[in-house]
Phi, psi and omega in degrees: 000169180290334174292323178294326176288323176293319176304320181292326178275311182267333175055231183274023194267350181303308178307304181299328177293315179297319177303314177306312181291321179295319184290319181295326170301313180293330173283353179089009185267353185231135167262109187303325179301335175269351189262087173284163172307317180296314182291322181292334182270345190301312183298331178283323175296315178296318173302314179298319182297315180297321176298314181284332180284317185268340182057036178228162172300147182287125180289147179307315190292325179291321179295317181294321177300314178301312183287311192279326187254349182243309185283307186299323179293341181277337189236358175293145178298144179299132178295141175298136178288135173274144178272127181281163183298331181276346180272344184287000000 
């Protein structure tokens, strides 16, 4: 089942992963308003898909790509908008 697969891939890592997200929030690196359940599970879903598809351990560069280019832009606090000359 999908639940069995998740347990096999992530095992008992769900608790520590939640802690990672909570720490990122406390550091101001994560906007909790942008962290929906689907977005929170997305990096782990992508990791699982990669592992199942390739049947290989997850390469570091793939993990970095999932986190840095896919997940963080979705949950990072919005950058302050600069006021253009015509908007003032």
